[in-house]
N, C-alpha and C positions, 0 to 999 in steps of 0.2 A: 504494500500500500504506500502511496505517496501523500504527503501533505504539502500543498503548494500555497504560498501566501504571496500576494502581489499588490502593488500600487496600480494606479491607472496606466503607468508607463513602463513598469519593470517588475521583475520577479524579486521578491524580498527574501524568500527562503524556499528551498526544495529539500524536503526531509523524507528520507526513505525509512519506513517503519520495518524493522527486521521481521522476517518470516516467523510467525508464531507469537509475535509480541501482541499482547492485549493493550489497547490504548485506554488506560484508566485516566481518571482525573489527575492523579499524581504524576503519571507518565506524561500527560499532556502539558502540565505546568513545567515539570523539570527538564523535559527533553525537547518539546516542540515550542511552546511559548517562549521559553528562555532563548532559544536560537533565533526565533522570529524577532524578538525584541532587540537582541544584540545586533542583528543585521539591519533592522530598521534604524537604530540609532547611528550606526556606521554610515548608512546610505544618506540619511537626512542630516547628518552632523549634529544631532541632538544629543543631549545628555540623559533625557528621560523620554518615555513613551506617552507622557501625559497628553490627553485629548485625542489619542489614537482611537479609531473606531474599527472594530472587527465585524465583518458580515459573514456569518456562517450558518450552516444548517442546524437542525435540531437533534443532532446525534446525542445520545445519552451522556457520552463522555464530556460534551460541551456544557452540560447543565450541572455538573458536579459542584458541590459547595466549595471545594478547594479551588476550582477554577474561578468561580464568581468572586471569592475572596481575593485571589491573586490579581484579577483584573481590577477590582475595586481599589486595592492598595496602590496600583499603578495608574489609577485614573483613566482606565481604558473602558470605552463604551462598547456595548454589544448591540448590533443591529440585527433584528430577527429576520430569518429567512421565511419568505412567504411560500407555503406549500401550494402546489398546483397552480402557480402563477408564472409561467415561463417568460412572460413579458417583463416580470420584475426580477428575473435572474439573468440579466444581460451580461453580468460578469462571466458567466459560463461560456458565452459565445467568444469572448476575447481569449480566454484560456484554451478552450477546446480547439478553436481554429489554429492557434499557435502550435499546439501539440500535434494536430493533424498534419500541418505543413512540415514540421520538423521530423515526423516519423515516416513520411512518405518515402516508400521504396528503400527503407533501411532495415537492417536486421541487427540483432544484438545478441552477444554471447550469454548475457545474464540480465535479469530485470533491473538490478541496481544501476547498470549503465544508462538506463533511460533517464534517470534523474538529472544527468549532466547535459542533456541536449536541450532541455526546456529553458 
């Protein structure tokens, strides 16, 4: 599984979840959000992620208390994903078109190598 975070004009983080790894709230905070926040601060030259907004789906791991507390401590807002509203999920089109273009007529020896082309 891949976790991909992006701004309107660039990828912030590409994270490969190891095969067999369960993405719990604790894992999400300690491995995924930590990396996303580090990269975001580096890209934007900020010292904090204050006022950042995350827009993601309703996966159970995204709703864990540990995640809400971590985001609240960092002053990060969550924008809810609207189910069954494809016109409101336009970010998918940006990402999926980019991935489709990059994967066209290519083959890979292992799945982890996919993370580095996006």
